[in-house]
ZAFINU-355681 format. One line per 10 residues: their letters; for each residue x, y, z of N, C-alpha, C, O. Coordinates in Angstrom, 1 decimal, padded with zeros to 4 digits. Layout:
// residues N
A) X:Y:Z:X:Y:Z:X:Y:Z:X:Y:Z | ... .
END
This chain:
// residues 265
MKRMFLFIGA) 227.3:034.8:201.6:226.4:035.9:201.4:225.3:035.6:200.4:224.1:036.0:200.6 | 225.7:035.0:199.3:224.8:034.7:198.2:223.7:033.7:198.7:222.5:033.9:198.4 | 224.2:032.8:199.6:223.2:031.8:200.1:222.2:032.5:201.1:221.0:032.1:201.1 | 222.7:033.5:201.8:221.8:034.2:202.7:220.7:035.0:201.9:219.6:034.9:202.3 | 221.1:035.6:200.8:220.1:036.3:200.0:219.1:035.3:199.4:217.9:035.6:199.3 | 219.6:034.2:198.9:218.7:033.2:198.4:217.7:032.7:199.4:216.6:032.5:199.1 | 218.2:032.5:200.6:217.4:032.0:201.7:216.3:033.1:202.1:215.1:032.8:202.2 | 216.7:034.4:202.1:215.8:035.4:202.4:214.8:035.6:201.3:213.6:035.8:201.6 | 215.3:035.4:200.1:214.4:035.5:198.9:213.3:034.4:198.9:212.1:034.6:198.7 | 213.8:033.2:199.2:212.9:032.1:199.3:211.8:032.3:200.4:210.7:031.9:200.3 .
ALVAAILATL) 212.3:032.8:201.5:211.4:033.0:202.7:210.3:034.1:202.3:209.2:033.9:202.7 | 210.8:035.1:201.6:209.8:036.2:201.2:208.8:035.6:200.2:207.6:035.9:200.3 | 209.3:034.8:199.3:208.3:034.2:198.3:207.3:033.3:199.0:206.1:033.3:198.7 | 207.8:032.5:200.0:206.9:031.6:200.7:205.9:032.5:201.5:204.7:032.1:201.5 | 206.3:033.6:202.1:205.4:034.4:202.8:204.3:035.0:201.9:203.2:035.1:202.3 | 204.8:035.5:200.7:203.9:036.1:199.8:202.8:035.1:199.3:201.6:035.3:199.2 | 203.3:033.8:199.0:202.4:032.8:198.6:201.4:032.4:199.6:200.2:032.2:199.3 | 201.9:032.4:200.9:201.0:032.1:202.0:199.9:033.1:202.2:198.8:032.8:202.4 | 200.3:034.4:202.0:199.4:035.5:202.1:198.4:035.5:201.0:197.2:035.7:201.2 | 198.8:035.1:199.8:197.9:035.0:198.6:196.9:033.9:198.8:195.7:034.0:198.5 .
ARAQDVVSVS) 197.4:032.8:199.4:196.6:031.6:199.6:195.5:031.9:200.6:194.4:031.5:200.5 | 195.9:032.6:201.7:194.9:033.0:202.7:193.9:034.0:202.1:192.7:033.9:202.5 | 194.4:034.9:201.3:193.5:035.8:200.7:192.4:035.1:199.9:191.2:035.5:199.8 | 192.8:034.0:199.2:191.8:033.3:198.4:190.9:032.5:199.3:189.8:032.2:198.9 | 191.3:032.2:200.5:190.5:031.4:201.5:189.5:032.3:202.3:188.6:031.8:202.9 | 189.7:033.6:202.2:188.8:034.6:202.9:188.2:035.4:201.9:188.8:036.3:201.2 | 186.9:035.2:201.8:186.1:035.9:200.7:185.3:037.0:201.3:184.6:036.9:202.4 | 185.3:038.2:200.7:184.5:039.3:201.2:183.5:039.8:200.1:183.9:039.8:198.9 | 182.3:040.0:200.4:181.3:040.5:199.5:180.7:041.8:199.9:180.1:041.9:201.0 | 180.8:042.8:199.1:180.2:044.1:199.4:179.4:044.6:198.3:178.8:045.7:198.3 .
KCPGSDPPPV) 179.2:043.8:197.2:178.5:044.2:196.0:177.6:043.0:195.6:178.0:041.8:195.7 | 176.4:043.3:195.0:175.6:042.2:194.5:175.2:042.5:193.1:174.8:043.7:192.8 | 175.3:041.6:192.2:174.9:041.8:190.8:173.5:042.3:190.6:172.6:041.7:191.1 | 173.4:043.4:189.9:172.1:043.9:189.5:171.3:044.5:190.6:170.1:044.8:190.5 | 171.9:044.8:191.8:171.2:045.5:192.9:172.1:046.4:193.6:173.3:046.4:193.4 | 171.6:047.2:194.5:172.4:048.1:195.3:173.3:047.3:196.3:173.0:046.1:196.6 | 174.4:047.8:196.6:175.3:047.1:197.6:174.6:046.8:198.9:173.9:047.7:199.4 | 174.8:045.7:199.5:174.2:045.4:200.8:174.7:046.3:201.8:175.9:046.6:201.8 | 173.9:046.7:202.8:174.4:047.6:203.8:175.3:047.0:204.8:175.9:047.6:205.7 | 175.4:045.7:204.7:176.3:044.9:205.6:177.3:044.2:204.7:177.0:043.5:203.8 .
TFEVDCSRVA) 178.6:044.3:205.0:179.7:043.6:204.3:179.8:042.2:204.9:179.9:042.0:206.1 | 179.8:041.2:204.0:179.9:039.8:204.4:181.3:039.3:204.1:181.9:039.4:203.0 | 181.9:038.6:205.2:183.2:038.0:205.0:183.1:036.5:205.4:182.5:036.2:206.5 | 183.6:035.6:204.6:183.6:034.2:204.9:185.0:033.7:204.9:185.7:033.7:203.9 | 185.5:033.2:206.1:186.8:032.6:206.3:186.8:031.1:206.1:186.2:030.4:207.0 | 187.4:030.6:205.0:187.4:029.2:204.8:188.8:028.6:204.9:189.1:027.5:204.4 | 189.6:029.3:205.6:191.0:028.8:205.8:191.2:027.6:206.6:192.2:027.0:206.6 | 190.1:027.2:207.3:190.1:026.0:208.1:189.5:024.8:207.4:189.2:023.8:208.0 | 189.3:024.9:206.1:188.7:023.9:205.3:189.8:023.3:204.4:190.4:024.0:203.6 | 190.1:022.0:204.6:191.3:021.4:203.9:191.0:021.1:202.4:191.8:021.3:201.6 .
DRATRALCQP) 189.8:020.5:202.1:189.5:020.0:200.8:189.4:021.2:199.8:188.6:022.1:200.0 | 190.1:021.2:198.7:190.1:022.3:197.8:188.8:022.5:197.1:188.3:023.6:196.9 | 188.1:021.4:196.7:186.8:021.5:196.1:185.8:022.1:197.0:184.9:022.9:196.6 | 185.8:021.7:198.3:184.9:022.3:199.3:185.2:023.7:199.5:184.3:024.6:199.6 | 186.5:024.1:199.6:186.9:025.4:199.8:186.5:026.3:198.6:186.2:027.5:198.8 | 186.4:025.8:197.4:186.0:026.5:196.3:184.5:027.0:196.4:184.1:027.9:195.7 | 183.7:026.4:197.3:182.3:026.8:197.5:182.2:028.0:198.4:181.1:028.5:198.6 | 183.3:028.5:198.9:183.3:029.7:199.8:182.8:030.9:199.1:182.0:031.6:199.7 | 183.2:031.1:197.8:182.7:032.3:197.1:181.2:032.2:196.8:180.5:033.2:197.2 | 180.6:031.1:196.3:179.2:031.1:196.1:178.4:031.2:197.4:177.3:031.8:197.5 .
FAQNQACKVF) 178.9:030.6:198.5:178.3:030.7:199.8:178.2:032.1:200.2:177.2:032.6:200.7 | 179.3:032.8:200.2:179.4:034.2:200.6:178.4:035.1:199.7:177.7:035.9:200.3 | 178.4:034.8:198.4:177.5:035.6:197.6:176.1:035.3:197.9:175.3:036.3:197.9 | 175.7:034.1:198.2:174.3:033.8:198.5:173.9:034.4:199.8:172.8:034.9:199.9 | 174.8:034.4:200.8:174.4:035.0:202.1:174.3:036.5:202.0:173.3:037.1:202.5 | 175.2:037.2:201.3:175.1:038.6:201.2:174.0:039.1:200.3:173.3:040.1:200.6 | 173.7:038.4:199.2:172.9:038.9:198.1:171.5:038.2:198.1:170.6:038.7:197.4 | 171.3:037.1:198.8:170.1:036.4:198.8:169.5:036.3:200.2:168.4:036.8:200.4 | 170.2:035.6:201.1:169.6:035.3:202.4:169.5:036.6:203.2:168.5:036.8:203.9 | 170.5:037.4:203.3:170.5:038.6:204.0:169.3:039.5:203.7:168.5:039.9:204.6 .
PAYRRITGIQ) 169.1:039.8:202.4:167.9:040.7:202.1:166.6:040.0:202.3:165.6:040.6:202.6 | 166.5:038.6:202.2:165.3:037.9:202.5:164.9:038.1:204.0:163.7:038.4:204.2 | 165.9:037.9:204.9:165.5:038.1:206.3:165.3:039.6:206.6:164.5:039.9:207.6 | 165.9:040.4:205.9:165.7:041.9:206.1:164.2:042.2:205.8:163.5:042.9:206.6 | 163.7:041.6:204.8:162.3:041.8:204.4:161.3:041.1:205.4:160.3:041.7:205.8 | 161.7:039.9:205.8:160.8:039.1:206.7:160.7:039.7:208.1:159.6:039.9:208.6 | 161.9:040.1:208.6:161.9:040.6:210.0:161.7:042.1:210.1:161.3:042.6:211.2 | 162.0:042.9:209.0:162.0:044.3:209.1:163.2:044.9:209.9:163.2:046.1:210.2 | 164.1:044.0:210.3:165.2:044.4:211.2:166.4:044.9:210.3:166.8:044.2:209.3 | 167.0:046.0:210.6:168.1:046.6:209.9:169.4:046.2:210.6:169.8:046.9:211.5 .
MEESCPAFKY) 170.0:045.1:210.2:171.1:044.6:210.9:172.3:045.5:211.0:173.0:045.5:211.9 | 172.4:046.4:210.0:173.6:047.3:209.9:173.6:048.3:211.1:174.7:048.8:211.4 | 172.5:048.4:211.8:172.5:049.3:212.9:173.3:048.8:214.1:173.9:049.6:214.9 | 173.5:047.5:214.1:174.3:046.9:215.2:175.5:046.1:214.6:176.5:045.9:215.3 | 175.4:045.8:213.3:176.5:045.0:212.7:176.8:045.5:211.3:176.2:045.0:210.3 | 177.8:046.4:211.1:178.1:046.9:209.8:178.8:045.8:209.0:178.9:045.9:207.7 | 179.3:044.8:209.7:180.0:043.6:209.0:179.5:042.3:209.6:179.3:042.3:210.8 | 179.5:041.3:208.8:179.1:040.0:209.3:180.1:039.0:208.8:180.5:038.9:207.7 | 180.7:038.2:209.8:181.7:037.3:209.5:181.3:035.8:209.8:180.9:035.5:210.9 | 181.5:035.0:208.8:181.4:033.5:208.9:182.8:032.9:209.0:183.7:033.3:208.3 .
TIYDKDKWPY) 183.0:032.0:210.0:184.2:031.2:210.0:183.7:029.7:209.8:183.0:029.2:210.6 | 184.3:029.1:208.8:183.9:027.8:208.4:185.0:026.8:208.9:186.2:027.0:208.7 | 184.5:025.6:209.4:185.5:024.6:209.9:185.2:023.2:209.4:184.1:022.8:209.1 | 186.3:022.5:209.1:186.2:021.1:209.0:185.9:020.5:210.3:186.1:021.1:211.4 | 185.3:019.3:210.4:184.9:018.7:211.6:186.0:018.5:212.6:185.9:018.7:213.8 | 187.2:018.1:212.1:188.3:017.9:213.0:189.0:019.1:213.5:189.8:019.1:214.5 | 188.6:020.3:213.0:189.1:021.6:213.5:188.0:022.4:214.3:188.3:023.4:214.8 | 186.9:021.8:214.4:185.8:022.4:215.1:186.2:022.7:216.6:186.5:021.7:217.3 | 186.1:023.9:217.1:186.6:024.2:218.4:185.7:023.8:219.5:186.0:023.9:220.7 | 184.5:023.2:219.2:183.5:022.8:220.2:183.3:021.3:220.1:182.1:020.9:219.9 .
QDSKDGGRAD) 184.3:020.5:220.2:184.2:019.1:220.0:183.3:018.4:221.0:182.8:017.3:220.7 | 183.2:019.0:222.2:182.3:018.4:223.2:180.8:018.7:223.0:180.0:018.2:223.7 | 180.5:019.5:222.0:179.2:019.9:221.7:178.6:019.2:220.4:179.4:018.8:219.6 | 177.3:019.0:220.4:176.7:018.5:219.2:176.3:019.5:218.2:175.7:019.3:217.1 | 176.6:020.8:218.5:176.3:021.9:217.6:177.0:021.8:216.3:178.2:021.4:216.3 | 176.3:022.2:215.2:177.0:022.3:213.9:177.2:023.7:213.6:177.9:024.0:212.5 | 176.8:024.6:214.4:177.0:026.0:214.2:176.7:026.8:215.4:175.9:026.4:216.3 | 177.3:028.0:215.5:177.1:028.9:216.7:177.1:030.3:216.2:178.0:030.7:215.4 | 176.1:031.0:216.6:175.9:032.4:216.2:176.7:033.3:217.2:176.7:033.1:218.4 | 177.3:034.3:216.7:178.0:035.3:217.5:177.2:036.6:217.4:176.1:036.7:216.8 .
KCGAELLTDF) 177.7:037.7:218.0:177.0:039.0:217.9:176.8:039.5:216.5:175.7:039.9:216.1 | 177.9:039.4:215.7:177.8:039.8:214.3:178.5:038.8:213.3:179.3:039.1:212.5 | 178.1:037.6:213.5:178.7:036.5:212.7:178.3:035.1:213.2:177.5:035.0:214.1 | 179.0:034.1:212.6:178.7:032.8:213.0:179.8:031.9:212.7:180.6:032.1:211.8 | 179.9:030.8:213.5:180.9:029.7:213.2:180.1:028.5:212.7:179.1:028.1:213.4 | 180.5:027.9:211.7:179.8:026.7:211.1:180.7:025.6:210.6:181.8:025.9:210.1 | 180.2:024.4:210.8:180.9:023.3:210.1:180.5:023.3:208.6:179.5:023.9:208.2 | 181.4:022.7:207.8:181.2:022.7:206.4:179.8:022.0:206.0:179.2:022.5:205.1 | 179.4:021.0:206.8:178.1:020.3:206.5:176.9:021.3:206.6:175.9:021.0:205.9 | 177.1:022.3:207.4:175.9:023.2:207.6:176.2:024.6:206.9:175.5:025.6:207.2 .
SLLNSSQIGP) 177.1:024.6:206.0:177.4:025.9:205.3:177.8:025.6:203.8:176.9:025.6:202.9 | 179.0:025.3:203.6:179.5:025.1:202.2:178.9:023.9:201.6:178.6:023.8:200.3 | 178.6:022.9:202.4:178.0:021.6:201.8:176.5:021.6:202.1:175.8:020.5:201.8 | 175.9:022.7:202.6:174.4:022.7:202.8:173.8:023.2:201.5:173.5:024.4:201.4 | 173.6:022.3:200.6:173.1:022.7:199.3:171.7:023.1:199.2:170.9:022.6:200.0 | 171.3:023.8:198.2:170.0:024.2:197.9:169.9:024.4:196.4:170.9:024.2:195.6 | 168.8:024.9:195.9:168.6:025.1:194.4:169.5:026.3:193.9:169.7:026.4:192.8 | 169.9:027.1:194.9:170.7:028.3:194.4:172.2:028.1:194.9:173.0:029.0:194.7 | 172.5:026.9:195.5:173.9:026.7:195.9:173.9:026.6:197.4:172.9:026.5:198.1 | 175.1:026.7:198.0:175.3:026.6:199.5:174.7:027.8:200.2:174.9:028.9:199.8 .
IDVHEILHVY) 174.0:027.5:201.3:173.4:028.6:202.1:173.4:028.3:203.6:173.6:027.1:204.0 | 173.1:029.3:204.4:172.8:029.2:205.8:171.6:030.0:206.0:171.6:031.2:205.8 | 170.5:029.4:206.5:169.3:030.2:206.8:169.0:030.1:208.3:168.0:030.5:208.8 | 170.0:029.4:209.0:169.7:029.2:210.5:170.5:030.2:211.4:169.9:031.0:212.1 | 171.8:030.1:211.3:172.6:030.9:212.2:172.4:032.4:212.0:172.4:033.2:212.9 | 172.3:032.8:210.8:172.1:034.2:210.5:170.8:034.7:211.1:170.7:035.9:211.4 | 169.8:033.9:211.2:168.5:034.2:211.8:168.7:034.5:213.3:168.0:035.4:213.8 | 169.6:033.8:213.9:169.9:034.1:215.3:170.4:035.5:215.5:170.0:036.2:216.4 | 171.3:035.9:214.6:171.8:037.2:214.7:170.7:038.3:214.4:170.7:039.3:215.1 | 169.9:038.1:213.4:168.8:039.0:213.2:167.9:039.1:214.4:167.5:040.2:214.9 .
QSALGAIPYQ) 167.6:037.9:215.0:166.6:037.9:216.2:167.2:038.5:217.4:166.4:038.8:218.4 | 168.5:038.7:217.5:169.0:039.3:218.7:168.5:040.7:218.9:168.5:041.3:220.0 | 167.9:041.3:217.9:167.3:042.6:218.0:165.9:042.6:218.7:165.4:043.6:219.1 | 165.4:041.4:218.8:164.1:041.2:219.4:164.1:041.3:221.0:163.1:041.5:221.6 | 165.3:041.2:221.5:165.4:041.2:223.0:165.3:039.8:223.6:165.7:038.8:222.9 | 164.7:039.7:224.7:164.5:038.4:225.4:163.4:037.6:224.7:162.3:038.2:224.4 | 163.7:036.4:224.4:162.7:035.5:223.7:162.4:034.3:224.6:163.3:033.8:225.3 | 161.3:033.6:224.4:160.9:032.5:225.3:161.6:031.2:224.9:161.6:030.2:225.7 | 162.2:031.2:223.7:162.8:029.9:223.2:163.7:030.3:222.1:163.4:031.2:221.3 | 164.9:029.7:222.1:166.0:030.1:221.2:165.6:030.0:219.7:166.2:030.6:218.8 .
HILFGPSMTE) 164.6:029.1:219.4:164.2:028.9:218.0:162.8:029.4:217.7:162.1:028.8:216.8 | 162.3:030.3:218.5:161.0:030.8:218.3:160.9:031.5:216.9:161.8:032.2:216.5 | 159.8:031.3:216.2:159.6:031.9:214.9:160.5:031.3:213.8:160.5:031.8:212.7 | 161.3:030.3:214.1:162.3:029.8:213.2:161.6:029.0:212.0:162.0:029.1:210.9 | 160.6:028.2:212.4:160.0:027.4:211.3:159.4:028.3:210.2:159.8:028.1:209.1 | 158.5:029.2:210.5:158.0:030.1:209.5:159.1:031.0:208.8:159.0:031.2:207.6 | 160.0:031.5:209.6:161.0:032.4:209.0:161.9:031.7:208.1:162.2:032.2:207.0 | 162.4:030.5:208.4:163.4:029.8:207.5:162.6:029.3:206.3:163.2:029.3:205.2 | 161.4:028.9:206.5:160.6:028.4:205.3:160.4:029.5:204.4:160.6:029.3:203.1 | 160.0:030.7:204.9:159.7:031.8:204.0:161.0:032.3:203.3:161.0:032.7:202.1 .
ARGLIGDNKG) 162.1:032.2:204.0:163.4:032.6:203.5:163.8:031.8:202.3:164.2:032.3:201.2 | 163.6:030.5:202.4:163.8:029.6:201.3:163.0:029.9:200.1:163.5:029.9:198.9 | 161.7:030.3:200.3:160.9:030.6:199.2:161.3:031.9:198.5:161.3:032.0:197.3 | 161.8:032.9:199.3:162.2:034.2:198.8:163.5:034.1:198.0:163.6:034.9:197.0 | 164.4:033.3:198.4:165.7:033.2:197.7:165.6:032.3:196.5:166.6:032.2:195.7 | 164.5:031.6:196.2:164.4:030.8:195.0:164.7:029.3:195.2:164.9:028.6:194.3 | 164.8:028.9:196.5:165.0:027.5:196.8:163.7:026.8:196.9:163.2:026.5:198.0 | 163.0:026.7:195.8:161.6:026.2:195.8:161.5:024.8:196.3:160.5:024.5:197.0 | 162.4:024.0:196.0:162.4:022.6:196.5:162.5:022.6:198.0:161.7:021.8:198.7 | 163.4:023.4:198.5:163.6:023.4:200.0:162.3:024.0:200.7:162.0:023.6:201.8 .
YVTALTQMKE) 161.7:025.0:200.0:160.5:025.6:200.5:159.4:024.6:200.6:158.7:024.5:201.6 | 159.2:023.8:199.6:158.1:022.8:199.6:158.3:021.8:200.6:157.4:021.3:201.3 | 159.6:021.3:200.7:160.0:020.3:201.7:159.7:020.9:203.1:159.1:020.1:204.0 | 160.1:022.1:203.4:159.9:022.7:204.7:158.4:022.8:205.0:157.9:022.6:206.1 | 157.6:023.2:204.0:156.1:023.3:204.2:155.5:022.0:204.6:154.7:021.9:205.5 | 156.0:021.0:203.9:155.5:019.6:204.1:155.8:019.2:205.5:154.9:018.6:206.2 | 157.0:019.4:205.9:157.4:019.0:207.3:156.7:019.8:208.4:156.3:019.3:209.4 | 156.4:021.1:208.1:155.6:021.9:209.0:154.2:021.4:209.2:153.7:021.3:210.3 | 153.6:021.0:208.1:152.2:020.4:208.2:152.2:019.1:209.0:151.3:018.9:209.8 | 153.2:018.3:208.7:153.3:017.0:209.4:153.5:017.2:210.9:152.9:016.6:211.7 .
ELNRTKVDFE) 154.4:018.2:211.3:154.7:018.5:212.7:153.4:019.1:213.3:153.2:018.8:214.5 | 152.7:019.9:212.6:151.5:020.5:213.2:150.5:019.4:213.5:149.8:019.4:214.6 | 150.3:018.4:212.6:149.4:017.3:212.9:149.8:016.5:214.1:149.0:016.1:214.9 | 151.1:016.2:214.2:151.6:015.4:215.3:151.4:016.2:216.6:151.0:015.5:217.6 | 151.7:017.5:216.6:151.5:018.2:217.9:150.0:018.2:218.3:149.7:018.1:219.4 | 149.1:018.4:217.3:147.7:018.4:217.6:147.3:017.1:218.2:146.5:017.1:219.2 | 147.8:015.9:217.7:147.5:014.6:218.3:148.0:014.5:219.7:147.4:014.0:220.6 | 149.3:015.0:219.8:149.9:014.9:221.2:149.1:015.7:222.2:149.0:015.3:223.4 | 148.6:016.9:221.8:147.8:017.6:222.7:146.5:016.9:223.1:146.1:016.8:224.3 | 145.9:016.3:222.1:144.6:015.6:222.3:144.8:014.3:223.2:143.9:014.0:224.0 .
QGKIKVGGEC) 146.0:013.7:223.1:146.3:012.5:223.8:147.1:012.8:225.1:147.5:011.8:225.8 | 147.3:014.0:225.4:148.0:014.4:226.7:149.5:014.0:226.7:150.0:013.6:227.8 | 150.2:014.0:225.6:151.5:013.5:225.5:152.6:014.6:225.6:153.8:014.4:225.6 | 152.1:015.9:225.7:153.0:017.0:225.8:153.7:017.0:227.2:153.0:016.8:228.2 | 155.0:017.2:227.3:155.7:017.2:228.5:155.2:018.2:229.5:155.0:019.4:229.1 | 155.0:017.9:230.7:154.5:018.8:231.7:155.5:020.0:231.8:156.7:019.8:232.0 | 154.9:021.2:231.8:155.8:022.4:231.8:156.1:022.9:230.5:156.6:024.0:230.3 | 155.9:022.1:229.5:156.3:022.5:228.1:155.1:022.8:227.2:155.2:023.0:226.0 | 153.9:022.8:227.8:152.7:023.0:227.1:152.6:024.3:226.4:152.2:024.4:225.2 | 152.9:025.4:227.1:152.7:026.7:226.5:153.7:026.9:225.3:153.3:027.4:224.3 .
LQAEIYEEDL) 154.9:026.5:225.5:155.9:026.6:224.4:155.4:025.8:223.1:155.4:026.3:222.0 | 154.9:024.6:223.3:154.4:023.8:222.2:153.2:024.5:221.6:153.0:024.4:220.4 | 152.4:025.1:222.4:151.2:025.8:221.9:151.6:027.0:221.1:151.0:027.3:220.0 | 152.7:027.7:221.5:153.1:028.9:220.8:153.7:028.5:219.4:153.4:029.1:218.4 | 154.5:027.4:219.4:155.0:026.9:218.1:153.9:026.4:217.2:153.9:026.7:216.0 | 153.0:025.7:217.8:151.8:025.3:217.0:151.1:026.5:216.4:150.7:026.4:215.2 | 150.9:027.5:217.2:150.1:028.7:216.7:150.9:029.4:215.6:150.2:029.8:214.6 | 152.2:029.6:215.7:152.9:030.3:214.7:152.9:029.5:213.4:152.8:030.1:212.3 | 153.1:028.2:213.5:153.0:027.4:212.3:151.6:027.4:211.6:151.5:027.5:210.4 | 150.6:027.3:212.4:149.2:027.4:211.9:149.0:028.7:211.2:148.4:028.7:210.1 .
LYLKDRRNVE) 149.4:029.8:211.8:149.2:031.1:211.2:149.9:031.2:209.9:149.4:031.8:208.9 | 151.1:030.7:209.9:151.9:030.8:208.6:151.3:030.0:207.5:151.3:030.4:206.4 | 150.8:028.8:207.9:150.2:027.9:206.8:148.9:028.5:206.3:148.5:028.3:205.2 | 148.2:029.3:207.2:147.0:030.0:206.7:147.3:031.1:205.7:146.6:031.3:204.8 | 148.4:031.8:206.0:148.8:033.0:205.2:150.3:033.2:205.4:150.7:033.6:206.4 | 151.1:033.0:204.3:152.6:033.1:204.5:153.0:034.6:204.8:154.1:034.8:205.4 | 152.1:035.5:204.5:152.4:036.9:204.9:152.4:037.2:206.4:152.9:038.2:206.8 | 151.8:036.2:207.1:151.8:036.4:208.6:153.2:036.4:209.2:153.4:036.9:210.3 | 154.2:035.8:208.5:155.5:035.7:209.2:156.1:037.1:209.3:156.7:037.4:210.3 | 155.8:038.0:208.4:156.2:039.4:208.5:155.5:040.1:209.6:156.0:041.0:210.3 .
MFYLKLQRSR) 154.2:039.8:209.8:153.4:040.4:210.8:153.8:040.0:212.2:153.7:040.7:213.1 | 154.4:038.8:212.3:154.9:038.3:213.6:155.9:039.4:214.1:155.9:039.8:215.3 | 156.9:039.7:213.3:157.9:040.6:213.7:157.4:042.1:213.8:157.9:042.8:214.7 | 156.5:042.4:213.0:155.9:043.8:213.0:155.1:044.0:214.3:155.2:045.1:214.8 | 154.4:043.1:214.7:153.5:043.2:215.8:154.1:042.9:217.2:153.5:043.2:218.2 | 155.2:042.3:217.2:155.9:041.9:218.4:156.5:043.1:219.2:157.2:043.9:218.6 | 156.1:043.2:220.5:156.7:044.2:221.3:158.1:043.7:221.8:158.2:042.6:222.3 | 159.1:044.5:221.6:160.5:044.1:221.9:160.8:044.6:223.3:160.4:045.6:223.8 | 161.5:043.7:224.0:161.8:044.0:225.4:163.1:043.1:225.8:163.3:042.1:225.3 | 163.8:043.7:226.8:165.0:043.0:227.3:164.8:042.3:228.6:165.7:041.8:229.2 .
LADMADRQAR) 163.5:042.4:229.1:163.2:041.8:230.4:163.4:040.3:230.4:162.9:039.7:229.5 | 164.1:039.8:231.3:164.5:038.4:231.3:163.4:037.5:231.8:163.5:036.3:231.6 | 162.4:038.0:232.5:161.4:037.2:233.1:160.6:036.4:232.1:160.1:036.9:231.1 | 160.6:035.1:232.3:160.0:034.2:231.3:158.5:034.5:231.1:158.0:034.4:229.9 | 157.8:034.8:232.1:156.4:035.1:232.0:156.2:036.3:231.1:155.3:036.3:230.3 | 157.1:037.3:231.2:157.0:038.5:230.3:157.3:038.1:228.9:156.6:038.6:228.0 | 158.3:037.3:228.7:158.6:036.8:227.3:157.5:036.2:226.6:157.1:036.5:225.5 | 156.9:035.2:227.4:155.8:034.5:226.8:154.5:035.4:226.5:153.9:035.2:225.5 | 154.3:036.3:227.5:153.1:037.2:227.3:153.3:038.1:226.1:152.3:038.3:225.4 | 154.5:038.6:225.9:154.7:039.4:224.7:154.4:038.7:223.4:153.8:039.2:222.5 .
FNRMYNVVSS) 155.0:037.5:223.3:154.8:036.7:222.1:153.3:036.3:222.0:152.8:036.2:220.9 | 152.7:035.9:223.1:151.3:035.5:223.0:150.3:036.6:222.6:149.4:036.4:221.9 | 150.7:037.8:223.1:149.9:039.0:222.6:150.0:039.2:221.1:149.1:039.5:220.4 | 151.3:039.0:220.6:151.5:039.1:219.2:150.7:038.1:218.4:150.1:038.4:217.4 | 150.8:036.8:218.8:150.0:035.7:218.1:148.6:036.1:218.1:147.9:035.9:217.1 | 148.1:036.6:219.2:146.6:036.9:219.3:146.3:038.1:218.3:145.2:038.0:217.7 | 147.1:039.1:218.2:146.9:040.2:217.3:146.9:039.7:215.9:146.0:040.0:215.1 | 147.9:038.9:215.5:148.0:038.4:214.1:146.9:037.5:213.8:146.4:037.5:212.6 | 146.4:036.8:214.7:145.3:035.8:214.5:143.9:036.5:214.6:142.9:035.8:214.5 | 143.9:037.8:214.8:142.6:038.6:215.0:141.8:038.0:216.2:140.6:037.9:216.1 .
GEARPFLLAH) 142.5:037.6:217.3:141.8:037.2:218.5:141.6:035.7:218.6:141.1:035.2:219.6 | 141.9:034.9:217.6:141.7:033.5:217.6:142.7:032.7:218.4:142.4:031.6:218.9 | 143.9:033.2:218.6:144.9:032.5:219.3:144.7:032.4:220.8:145.1:031.4:221.4 | 144.1:033.4:221.4:144.0:033.5:222.9:143.4:032.3:223.5:143.9:031.7:224.4 | 142.2:031.9:223.1:141.6:030.7:223.7:142.4:029.4:223.6:142.5:028.7:224.6 | 143.1:029.2:222.5:143.9:028.0:222.3:145.1:028.1:223.3:145.4:027.1:223.9 | 145.8:029.2:223.3:147.0:029.4:224.2:146.6:029.2:225.6:147.3:028.5:226.4 | 145.5:029.9:226.1:145.1:029.8:227.5:144.7:028.4:227.9:144.9:027.9:229.0 | 144.2:027.6:226.9:143.7:026.3:227.2:144.9:025.2:227.1:144.7:024.1:227.5 | 146.0:025.7:226.7:147.2:024.8:226.6:148.4:025.3:227.3:149.5:025.3:226.8 .
GCAAF) 148.2:025.7:228.6:149.3:025.9:229.5:149.9:027.3:229.6:150.7:027.6:230.4 | 149.4:028.2:228.8:149.9:029.6:228.8:149.1:030.4:229.9:147.9:030.3:230.0 | 149.9:031.3:230.6:149.2:032.2:231.6:148.5:033.3:230.9:148.6:033.5:229.7 | 147.6:033.9:231.6:146.8:035.0:231.1:147.7:036.1:230.6:148.7:036.4:231.2 | 147.4:036.7:229.5:148.2:037.8:228.9:147.3:038.9:228.4:147.8:039.9:227.8 .
END
């Protein structure tokens, strides 16, 4: 009988320790230092991360997402995520535990959360610590309805987010890359190197980068002036975005877009 009680006691202790360990691996943030509580609660599950030092980055990652990145995108997009997502959950994976081994993806956005490899989350360092400015933007943009390209507006939005959260080095690097890509695209257009059928998309990306480089405040105008719609028709998606680019550019975008593969809008 004594052995039975000892066995049961040991099992209970083991269960309690396992529960405590899991609690330490799942971090929840509902308060931010020096500011109002975020309207969305953030949870980060790091239980699938083996290395203790990497797992220790779960707390600063969660804090940065809830208190830095989330409000930055709220300001940029004007979208109130809490209307559709009162809670946002990240699930972080080591590479050998990644459930999408046949994919080259390092992250996947869900309706109200995202799954990420450690390289793109806990180990994605910046001047303020580990961050994600990519997958969370997909969740924000789900409010826009049908879009012509899964990463539309991503360049200006992610660049601006880095600037707002205090990742100044990342912001300058992103700006430099944007300028270089803009110049390459311009040359590709001039030399006829753009893939047939992809001209309009490249023109749209060129236009949004150009407008952002002219005035970083334009990124907020993109979201403010965009008409939202769930219509799946690609022509409608492109027309909505092209009308927005034209409005933000005060009419300068239309001739460029029409001359580079986009239909009349």
